[in-house]
N, CA, C, O and the ligand as a Tripos MOL2 file, in Angstrom:
@<TRIPOS>MOLECULE
protein
  233   231    59     0     0
PROTEIN
NO_CHARGES

@<TRIPOS>ATOM
      1 N         102.5020    1.1890  -62.1030 N.3       1 MET1
      2 CA        101.4050    1.1990  -61.1280 C.3       1 MET1
      3 C         100.5590   -0.0650  -61.3050 C.2       1 MET1
      4 O         100.2550   -0.4640  -62.4290 O.2       1 MET1
      5 N         100.1900   -0.6810  -60.2010 N.am      2 ASN2
      6 CA         99.2900   -1.8310  -60.2310 C.3       2 ASN2
      7 C          97.8730   -1.3480  -59.9940 C.2       2 ASN2
      8 O          97.5380   -0.8840  -58.9040 O.2       2 ASN2
      9 N          97.0400   -1.4600  -61.0230 N.am      3 VAL3
     10 CA         95.6830   -0.9460  -60.8660 C.3       3 VAL3
     11 C          94.7020   -2.0630  -60.5840 C.2       3 VAL3
     12 O          94.8660   -3.1960  -61.0370 O.2       3 VAL3
     13 N          93.6800   -1.7180  -59.8250 N.am      4 CYS4
     14 CA         92.6230   -2.6490  -59.4430 C.3       4 CYS4
     15 C          91.8200   -3.0900  -60.6750 C.2       4 CYS4
     16 O          91.4570   -2.2650  -61.5130 O.2       4 CYS4
     17 N          91.5480   -4.3960  -60.7750 N.am      5 SER5
     18 CA         90.7800   -4.9100  -61.9140 C.3       5 SER5
     19 C          89.3340   -4.4200  -61.8870 C.2       5 SER5
     20 O          88.6410   -4.4550  -62.9030 O.2       5 SER5
     21 N          88.8940   -3.9720  -60.7400 N.am      6 TYR6
     22 CA         87.5000   -3.5190  -60.6320 C.3       6 TYR6
     23 C          87.3790   -2.0070  -60.7500 C.2       6 TYR6
     24 O          86.6670   -1.5130  -61.6240 O.2       6 TYR6
     25 N          88.0540   -1.2720  -59.8920 N.am      7 CYS7
     26 CA         87.8170    0.1740  -59.8460 C.3       7 CYS7
     27 C          88.9280    0.9890  -60.5090 C.2       7 CYS7
     28 O          88.7680    2.1920  -60.7150 O.2       7 CYS7
     29 N          90.0560    0.3470  -60.8470 N.am      8 GLY8
     30 CA         91.1070    1.0560  -61.5680 C.3       8 GLY8
     31 C          92.0090    1.9060  -60.7000 C.2       8 GLY8
     32 O          92.8720    2.6110  -61.2210 O.2       8 GLY8
     33 N          91.8320    1.8580  -59.3770 N.am      9 ARG9
     34 CA         92.7160    2.6230  -58.5030 C.3       9 ARG9
     35 C          94.0080    1.8450  -58.2570 C.2       9 ARG9
     36 O          94.1160    0.6630  -58.5830 O.2       9 ARG9
     37 N          94.9820    2.5410  -57.6750 N.am     10 ASP10
     38 CA         96.2760    1.9140  -57.3830 C.3      10 ASP10
     39 C          96.1200    0.9690  -56.1860 C.2      10 ASP10
     40 O          95.8460    1.4070  -55.0690 O.2      10 ASP10
     41 N          96.2970   -0.3190  -56.4330 N.am     11 ILE11
     42 CA         96.0870   -1.2900  -55.3440 C.3      11 ILE11
     43 C          97.1400   -1.1680  -54.2500 C.2      11 ILE11
     44 O          96.9040   -1.6000  -53.1210 O.2      11 ILE11
     45 N          98.2910   -0.5930  -54.5590 N.am     12 ASP12
     46 CA         99.3370   -0.4830  -53.5570 C.3      12 ASP12
     47 C          98.9980    0.5240  -52.4530 C.2      12 ASP12
     48 O          99.6760    0.5890  -51.4280 O.2      12 ASP12
     49 N          97.9400    1.3060  -52.6790 N.am     13 ASP13
     50 CA         97.4690    2.2140  -51.6320 C.3      13 ASP13
     51 C          96.5920    1.4870  -50.6220 C.2      13 ASP13
     52 O          96.2050    2.0580  -49.6030 O.2      13 ASP13
     53 N          96.2780    0.2190  -50.9100 N.am     14 HIS14
     54 CA         95.3350   -0.5220  -50.0680 C.3      14 HIS14
     55 C          95.9920   -1.8160  -49.5970 C.2      14 HIS14
     56 O          97.2180   -1.9170  -49.5630 O.2      14 HIS14
     57 N          95.1830   -2.7980  -49.2380 N.am     15 ARG15
     58 CA         95.7160   -4.1140  -48.8770 C.3      15 ARG15
     59 C          95.2680   -5.0730  -49.9530 C.2      15 ARG15
     60 O          94.2270   -5.7160  -49.8160 O.2      15 ARG15
     61 N          96.0430   -5.1830  -51.0330 N.am     16 PRO16
     62 CA         95.5940   -5.8680  -52.2390 C.3      16 PRO16
     63 C          95.3290   -7.3600  -52.0670 C.2      16 PRO16
     64 O          95.9440   -8.0410  -51.2460 O.2      16 PRO16
     65 N          94.3760   -7.8410  -52.8850 N.am     17 VAL17
     66 CA         94.0070   -9.2450  -52.9560 C.3      17 VAL17
     67 C          94.2100   -9.6790  -54.4020 C.2      17 VAL17
     68 O          93.8210   -8.9710  -55.3310 O.2      17 VAL17
     69 N          94.8270  -10.8600  -54.5860 N.am     18 PHE18
     70 CA         95.1170  -11.3100  -55.9450 C.3      18 PHE18
     71 C          94.3550  -12.5870  -56.2660 C.2      18 PHE18
     72 O          94.1030  -13.4070  -55.3830 O.2      18 PHE18
     73 N          93.9930  -12.7490  -57.5190 N.am     19 VAL19
     74 CA         93.3150  -13.9530  -57.9880 C.3      19 VAL19
     75 C          94.1780  -14.6120  -59.0600 C.2      19 VAL19
     76 O          94.5360  -13.9880  -60.0590 O.2      19 VAL19
     77 N          94.5030  -15.8790  -58.8370 N.am     20 ASP20
     78 CA         95.2390  -16.6580  -59.8310 C.3      20 ASP20
     79 C          94.3580  -17.7810  -60.3370 C.2      20 ASP20
     80 O          93.5450  -18.3230  -59.5880 O.2      20 ASP20
     81 N          94.5130  -18.1360  -61.6130 N.am     21 GLU21
     82 CA         93.8170  -19.2980  -62.1510 C.3      21 GLU21
     83 C          94.8540  -20.2030  -62.7820 C.2      21 GLU21
     84 O          95.8800  -19.7420  -63.2820 O.2      21 GLU21
     85 N          94.5720  -21.5130  -62.7540 N.am     22 ARG22
     86 CA         95.4970  -22.4530  -63.3750 C.3      22 ARG22
     87 C          94.9710  -22.8080  -64.7630 C.2      22 ARG22
     88 O          93.9060  -23.4090  -64.9010 O.2      22 ARG22
     89 N          95.7280  -22.4310  -65.7780 N.am     23 LEU23
     90 CA         95.3450  -22.6950  -67.1600 C.3      23 LEU23
     91 C          96.4370  -23.5150  -67.8180 C.2      23 LEU23
     92 O          97.5880  -23.0810  -67.8710 O.2      23 LEU23
     93 N          96.0980  -24.6900  -68.3180 N.am     24 ASP24
     94 CA         97.0750  -25.5820  -68.9500 C.3      24 ASP24
     95 C          98.2880  -25.8200  -68.0470 C.2      24 ASP24
     96 O          99.4240  -25.8450  -68.5200 O.2      24 ASP24
     97 N          98.0420  -25.9940  -66.7460 N.am     25 GLY25
     98 CA         99.1120  -26.2940  -65.8130 C.3      25 GLY25
     99 C          99.9390  -25.0870  -65.4020 C.2      25 GLY25
    100 O         100.8710  -25.2190  -64.6090 O.2      25 GLY25
    101 N          99.6170  -23.9230  -65.9240 N.am     26 THR26
    102 CA        100.3750  -22.7240  -65.5890 C.3      26 THR26
    103 C          99.5100  -21.7880  -64.7570 C.2      26 THR26
    104 O          98.3520  -21.5230  -65.0790 O.2      26 THR26
    105 N         100.1030  -21.3000  -63.6870 N.am     27 ARG27
    106 CA         99.3740  -20.3770  -62.8430 C.3      27 ARG27
    107 C          99.4400  -18.9780  -63.4510 C.2      27 ARG27
    108 O         100.5190  -18.4560  -63.7310 O.2      27 ARG27
    109 N          98.2690  -18.3880  -63.6470 N.am     28 ARG28
    110 CA         98.2290  -17.0610  -64.2630 C.3      28 ARG28
    111 C          97.4510  -16.0970  -63.4050 C.2      28 ARG28
    112 O          96.3820  -16.4350  -62.8950 O.2      28 ARG28
    113 N          97.9760  -14.8970  -63.2410 N.am     29 ARG29
    114 CA         97.2590  -13.8540  -62.5130 C.3      29 ARG29
    115 C          96.1260  -13.3460  -63.3830 C.2      29 ARG29
    116 O          96.3580  -12.8320  -64.4770 O.2      29 ARG29
    117 N          94.8860  -13.4910  -62.8930 N.am     30 THR30
    118 CA         93.7550  -13.0410  -63.6990 C.3      30 THR30
    119 C          93.0500  -11.8400  -63.0920 C.2      30 THR30
    120 O          92.1770  -11.2420  -63.7200 O.2      30 THR30
    121 N          93.4320  -11.4880  -61.8650 N.am     31 GLY31
    122 CA         92.7900  -10.3280  -61.2720 C.3      31 GLY31
    123 C          93.5570   -9.8070  -60.0780 C.2      31 GLY31
    124 O          94.2310  -10.5670  -59.3820 O.2      31 GLY31
    125 N          93.4560   -8.5160  -59.8430 N.am     32 GLN32
    126 CA         94.0590   -7.9140  -58.6550 C.3      32 GLN32
    127 C          93.1480   -6.7980  -58.1810 C.2      32 GLN32
    128 O          92.6380   -6.0040  -58.9720 O.2      32 GLN32
    129 N          92.9570   -6.7580  -56.8750 N.am     33 PHE33
    130 CA         91.9360   -5.8680  -56.3140 C.3      33 PHE33
    131 C          92.4670   -5.1360  -55.0940 C.2      33 PHE33
    132 O          93.3460   -5.6350  -54.3920 O.2      33 PHE33
    133 N          91.9190   -3.9320  -54.8430 N.am     34 CYS34
    134 CA         92.3170   -3.1270  -53.6810 C.3      34 CYS34
    135 C          92.1610   -3.9200  -52.3920 C.2      34 CYS34
    136 O          93.0130   -3.8670  -51.5050 O.2      34 CYS34
    137 N          91.0530   -4.6580  -52.3050 N.am     35 ASN35
    138 CA         90.7010   -5.3670  -51.0880 C.3      35 ASN35
    139 C          89.5380   -6.3150  -51.4300 C.2      35 ASN35
    140 O          89.1260   -6.4230  -52.5850 O.2      35 ASN35
    141 N          89.0290   -6.9870  -50.4130 N.am     36 TYR36
    142 CA         87.9540   -7.9420  -50.6670 C.3      36 TYR36
    143 C          86.6720   -7.2630  -51.1310 C.2      36 TYR36
    144 O          85.8610   -7.8880  -51.8140 O.2      36 TYR36
    145 N          86.4770   -6.0120  -50.7780 N.am     37 ALA37
    146 CA         85.2740   -5.3010  -51.2140 C.3      37 ALA37
    147 C          85.2540   -5.1680  -52.7390 C.2      37 ALA37
    148 O          84.2210   -5.4000  -53.3670 O.2      37 ALA37
    149 N          86.3880   -4.7960  -53.3340 N.am     38 CYS38
    150 CA         86.4660   -4.6820  -54.7920 C.3      38 CYS38
    151 C          86.3490   -6.0620  -55.4400 C.2      38 CYS38
    152 O          85.7020   -6.2040  -56.4770 O.2      38 CYS38
    153 N          86.9710   -7.0800  -54.8370 N.am     39 LEU39
    154 CA         86.8640   -8.4380  -55.3740 C.3      39 LEU39
    155 C          85.4130   -8.8940  -55.3630 C.2      39 LEU39
    156 O          84.9150   -9.4410  -56.3460 O.2      39 LEU39
    157 N          84.7480   -8.6660  -54.2560 N.am     40 SER40
    158 CA         83.3520   -9.0730  -54.1190 C.3      40 SER40
    159 C          82.4490   -8.3580  -55.1210 C.2      40 SER40
    160 O          81.5830   -8.9840  -55.7340 O.2      40 SER40
    161 N          82.6460   -7.0600  -55.2890 N.am     41 ALA41
    162 CA         81.8540   -6.2780  -56.2410 C.3      41 ALA41
    163 C          82.0930   -6.7700  -57.6650 C.2      41 ALA41
    164 O          81.1640   -6.8560  -58.4680 O.2      41 ALA41
    165 N          83.3460   -7.0910  -57.9670 N.am     42 HIS42
    166 CA         83.6970   -7.5960  -59.2990 C.3      42 HIS42
    167 C          82.9920   -8.9260  -59.5670 C.2      42 HIS42
    168 O          82.4460   -9.1390  -60.6490 O.2      42 HIS42
    169 N          83.0070   -9.8060  -58.5830 N.am     43 ILE43
    170 CA         82.3600  -11.1130  -58.7220 C.3      43 ILE43
    171 C          80.8660  -10.9430  -58.9800 C.2      43 ILE43
    172 O          80.2950  -11.6290  -59.8290 O.2      43 ILE43
    173 N          80.2390  -10.0340  -58.2510 N.am     44 GLU44
    174 CA         78.8030   -9.8090  -58.4360 C.3      44 GLU44
    175 C          78.5060   -9.2000  -59.7990 C.2      44 GLU44
    176 O          77.5610   -9.6110  -60.4730 O.2      44 GLU44
    177 N          79.3060   -8.2230  -60.2060 N.am     45 ASP45
    178 CA         79.0920   -7.5690  -61.4970 C.3      45 ASP45
    179 C          79.2090   -8.5600  -62.6510 C.2      45 ASP45
    180 O          78.4250   -8.5170  -63.5990 O.2      45 ASP45
    181 N          80.1920   -9.4490  -62.5610 N.am     46 GLU46
    182 CA         80.4480  -10.3880  -63.6560 C.3      46 GLU46
    183 C          79.6460  -11.6800  -63.4990 C.2      46 GLU46
    184 O          79.6790  -12.5480  -64.3720 O.2      46 GLU46
    185 N          78.9220  -11.8010  -62.3750 N.am     47 GLU47
    186 CA         78.1550  -13.0120  -62.0810 C.3      47 GLU47
    187 C          79.0310  -14.2600  -62.1640 C.2      47 GLU47
    188 O          78.6330  -15.2870  -62.7130 O.2      47 GLU47
    189 N          80.2310  -14.1390  -61.6050 N.am     48 LEU48
    190 CA         81.2050  -15.2270  -61.6950 C.3      48 LEU48
    191 C          80.8060  -16.4610  -60.8990 C.2      48 LEU48
    192 O          81.3100  -17.5550  -61.1490 O.2      48 LEU48
    193 N          79.9010  -16.2860  -59.9430 N.am     49 THR49
    194 CA         79.5390  -17.4210  -59.0930 C.3      49 THR49
    195 C          78.3010  -18.1600  -59.5950 C.2      49 THR49
    196 O          77.9610  -19.2140  -59.0580 O.2      49 THR49
    197 N          77.6180  -17.6260  -60.6180 N.am     50 THR50
    198 CA         76.3920  -18.2400  -61.1050 C.3      50 THR50
    199 C          76.6490  -19.6340  -61.6470 C.2      50 THR50
    200 O          77.3730  -19.8140  -62.6270 O.2      50 THR50
    201 N          76.0470  -20.6090  -60.9980 N.am     51 GLY51
    202 CA         76.1410  -21.9870  -61.4750 C.3      51 GLY51
    203 C          77.5210  -22.6210  -61.3390 C.2      51 GLY51
    204 O          77.7510  -23.7150  -61.8540 O.2      51 GLY51
    205 N          78.4550  -21.9350  -60.6420 N.am     52 ALA52
    206 CA         79.8230  -22.4360  -60.6070 C.3      52 ALA52
    207 C          80.2030  -23.0260  -59.2520 C.2      52 ALA52
    208 O          81.3520  -23.4180  -59.0440 O.2      52 ALA52
    209 N          79.2540  -23.0890  -58.3440 N.am     53 CYS53
    210 CA         79.5610  -23.4880  -56.9750 C.3      53 CYS53
    211 C          79.8150  -24.9980  -56.8430 C.2      53 CYS53
    212 O          79.1090  -25.8070  -57.4450 O.2      53 CYS53
    213 N          80.8290  -25.3640  -56.0510 N.am     54 CYS54
    214 CA         80.9860  -26.7740  -55.6730 C.3      54 CYS54
    215 C          79.8270  -27.0830  -54.7180 C.2      54 CYS54
    216 O          79.5390  -26.3030  -53.8110 O.2      54 CYS54
    217 N          79.1950  -28.1770  -54.9210 N.am     55 ARG55
    218 CA         78.0330  -28.4700  -54.0850 C.3      55 ARG55
    219 C          78.4490  -29.1520  -52.7860 C.2      55 ARG55
    220 O          79.2360  -30.0980  -52.7730 O.2      55 ARG55
    221 N          77.8980  -28.6410  -51.7140 N.am     56 LEU56
    222 CA         78.1260  -29.2510  -50.4110 C.3      56 LEU56
    223 C          76.8840  -30.0330  -50.0270 C.2      56 LEU56
    224 O          75.8370  -29.4500  -49.7460 O.2      56 LEU56
    225 N          76.9970  -31.3340  -50.0150 N.am     57 GLU57
    226 CA         75.8580  -32.1580  -49.5990 C.3      57 GLU57
    227 C          75.9200  -32.3160  -48.0930 C.2      57 GLU57
    228 O          76.8920  -32.8450  -47.5540 O.2      57 GLU57
    229 N          74.8920  -31.8610  -47.4250 N.am     58 MET58
    230 CA         74.8840  -31.9620  -45.9650 C.3      58 MET58
    231 C          74.0590  -33.1590  -45.5170 C.2      58 MET58
    232 O          73.9350  -33.4100  -44.3180 O.2      58 MET58
    233 ZN         89.5020   -1.4000  -56.2980 Zn       59 ZN59
@<TRIPOS>BOND
     1     1     2 1
     2     2     3 1
     3     3     4 2
     4     3     5 am
     5     5     6 1
     6     6     7 1
     7     7     8 2
     8     7     9 am
     9     9    10 1
    10    10    11 1
    11    11    12 2
    12    11    13 am
    13    13    14 1
    14    14    15 1
    15    15    16 2
    16    15    17 am
    17    17    18 1
    18    18    19 1
    19    19    20 2
    20    19    21 am
    21    21    22 1
    22    22    23 1
    23    23    24 2
    24    23    25 am
    25    25    26 1
    26    26    27 1
    27    27    28 2
    28    27    29 am
    29    29    30 1
    30    30    31 1
    31    31    32 2
    32    31    33 am
    33    33    34 1
    34    34    35 1
    35    35    36 2
    36    35    37 am
    37    37    38 1
    38    38    39 1
    39    39    40 2
    40    39    41 am
    41    41    42 1
    42    42    43 1
    43    43    44 2
    44    43    45 am
    45    45    46 1
    46    46    47 1
    47    47    48 2
    48    47    49 am
    49    49    50 1
    50    50    51 1
    51    51    52 2
    52    51    53 am
    53    53    54 1
    54    54    55 1
    55    55    56 2
    56    55    57 am
    57    57    58 1
    58    58    59 1
    59    59    60 2
    60    59    61 am
    61    61    62 1
    62    62    63 1
    63    63    64 2
    64    63    65 am
    65    65    66 1
    66    66    67 1
    67    67    68 2
    68    67    69 am
    69    69    70 1
    70    70    71 1
    71    71    72 2
    72    71    73 am
    73    73    74 1
    74    74    75 1
    75    75    76 2
    76    75    77 am
    77    77    78 1
    78    78    79 1
    79    79    80 2
    80    79    81 am
    81    81    82 1
    82    82    83 1
    83    83    84 2
    84    83    85 am
    85    85    86 1
    86    86    87 1
    87    87    88 2
    88    87    89 am
    89    89    90 1
    90    90    91 1
    91    91    92 2
    92    91    93 am
    93    93    94 1
    94    94    95 1
    95    95    96 2
    96    95    97 am
    97    97    98 1
    98    98    99 1
    99    99   100 2
   100    99   101 am
   101   101   102 1
   102   102   103 1
   103   103   104 2
   104   103   105 am
   105   105   106 1
   106   106   107 1
   107   107   108 2
   108   107   109 am
   109   109   110 1
   110   110   111 1
   111   111   112 2
   112   111   113 am
   113   113   114 1
   114   114   115 1
   115   115   116 2
   116   115   117 am
   117   117   118 1
   118   118   119 1
   119   119   120 2
   120   119   121 am
   121   121   122 1
   122   122   123 1
   123   123   124 2
   124   123   125 am
   125   125   126 1
   126   126   127 1
   127   127   128 2
   128   127   129 am
   129   129   130 1
   130   130   131 1
   131   131   132 2
   132   131   133 am
   133   133   134 1
   134   134   135 1
   135   135   136 2
   136   135   137 am
   137   137   138 1
   138   138   139 1
   139   139   140 2
   140   139   141 am
   141   141   142 1
   142   142   143 1
   143   143   144 2
   144   143   145 am
   145   145   146 1
   146   146   147 1
   147   147   148 2
   148   147   149 am
   149   149   150 1
   150   150   151 1
   151   151   152 2
   152   151   153 am
   153   153   154 1
   154   154   155 1
   155   155   156 2
   156   155   157 am
   157   157   158 1
   158   158   159 1
   159   159   160 2
   160   159   161 am
   161   161   162 1
   162   162   163 1
   163   163   164 2
   164   163   165 am
   165   165   166 1
   166   166   167 1
   167   167   168 2
   168   167   169 am
   169   169   170 1
   170   170   171 1
   171   171   172 2
   172   171   173 am
   173   173   174 1
   174   174   175 1
   175   175   176 2
   176   175   177 am
   177   177   178 1
   178   178   179 1
   179   179   180 2
   180   179   181 am
   181   181   182 1
   182   182   183 1
   183   183   184 2
   184   183   185 am
   185   185   186 1
   186   186   187 1
   187   187   188 2
   188   187   189 am
   189   189   190 1
   190   190   191 1
   191   191   192 2
   192   191   193 am
   193   193   194 1
   194   194   195 1
   195   195   196 2
   196   195   197 am
   197   197   198 1
   198   198   199 1
   199   199   200 2
   200   199   201 am
   201   201   202 1
   202   202   203 1
   203   203   204 2
   204   203   205 am
   205   205   206 1
   206   206   207 1
   207   207   208 2
   208   207   209 am
   209   209   210 1
   210   210   211 1
   211   211   212 2
   212   211   213 am
   213   213   214 1
   214   214   215 1
   215   215   216 2
   216   215   217 am
   217   217   218 1
   218   218   219 1
   219   219   220 2
   220   219   221 am
   221   221   222 1
   222   222   223 1
   223   223   224 2
   224   223   225 am
   225   225   226 1
   226   226   227 1
   227   227   228 2
   228   227   229 am
   229   229   230 1
   230   230   231 1
   231   231   232 2
@<TRIPOS>SUBSTRUCTURE
     1 MET1         2 RESIDUE 1 A MET
     2 ASN2         6 RESIDUE 1 A ASN
     3 VAL3        10 RESIDUE 1 A VAL
     4 CYS4        14 RESIDUE 1 A CYS
     5 SER5        18 RESIDUE 1 A SER
     6 TYR6        22 RESIDUE 1 A TYR
     7 CYS7        26 RESIDUE 1 A CYS
     8 GLY8        30 RESIDUE 1 A GLY
     9 ARG9        34 RESIDUE 1 A ARG
    10 ASP10       38 RESIDUE 1 A ASP
    11 ILE11       42 RESIDUE 1 A ILE
    12 ASP12       46 RESIDUE 1 A ASP
    13 ASP13       50 RESIDUE 1 A ASP
    14 HIS14       54 RESIDUE 1 A HIS
    15 ARG15       58 RESIDUE 1 A ARG
    16 PRO16       62 RESIDUE 1 A PRO
    17 VAL17       66 RESIDUE 1 A VAL
    18 PHE18       70 RESIDUE 1 A PHE
    19 VAL19       74 RESIDUE 1 A VAL
    20 ASP20       78 RESIDUE 1 A ASP
    21 GLU21       82 RESIDUE 1 A GLU
    22 ARG22       86 RESIDUE 1 A ARG
    23 LEU23       90 RESIDUE 1 A LEU
    24 ASP24       94 RESIDUE 1 A ASP
    25 GLY25       98 RESIDUE 1 A GLY
    26 THR26      102 RESIDUE 1 A THR
    27 ARG27      106 RESIDUE 1 A ARG
    28 ARG28      110 RESIDUE 1 A ARG
    29 ARG29      114 RESIDUE 1 A ARG
    30 THR30      118 RESIDUE 1 A THR
    31 GLY31      122 RESIDUE 1 A GLY
    32 GLN32      126 RESIDUE 1 A GLN
    33 PHE33      130 RESIDUE 1 A PHE
    34 CYS34      134 RESIDUE 1 A CYS
    35 ASN35      138 RESIDUE 1 A ASN
    36 TYR36      142 RESIDUE 1 A TYR
    37 ALA37      146 RESIDUE 1 A ALA
    38 CYS38      150 RESIDUE 1 A CYS
    39 LEU39      154 RESIDUE 1 A LEU
    40 SER40      158 RESIDUE 1 A SER
    41 ALA41      162 RESIDUE 1 A ALA
    42 HIS42      166 RESIDUE 1 A HIS
    43 ILE43      170 RESIDUE 1 A ILE
    44 GLU44      174 RESIDUE 1 A GLU
    45 ASP45      178 RESIDUE 1 A ASP
    46 GLU46      182 RESIDUE 1 A GLU
    47 GLU47      186 RESIDUE 1 A GLU
    48 LEU48      190 RESIDUE 1 A LEU
    49 THR49      194 RESIDUE 1 A THR
    50 THR50      198 RESIDUE 1 A THR
    51 GLY51      202 RESIDUE 1 A GLY
    52 ALA52      206 RESIDUE 1 A ALA
    53 CYS53      210 RESIDUE 1 A CYS
    54 CYS54      214 RESIDUE 1 A CYS
    55 ARG55      218 RESIDUE 1 A ARG
    56 LEU56      222 RESIDUE 1 A LEU
    57 GLU57      226 RESIDUE 1 A GLU
    58 MET58      230 RESIDUE 1 A MET
    59 ZN59       233 GROUP 0 **** ****
């Protein structure tokens, strides 16, 4: 069973979203979520976006 990194439910029951990161040139799966709602909640809970944004100069 593929479980959601956020809520622990079976992602195959939903429309799953996957997160990959490139570490030392290798692509690694670091997260899998039921949908964007779980991904978004996970990002907020972990504060993954704090100070990490690419800056857009307008
Ligand atoms: Zn979920």
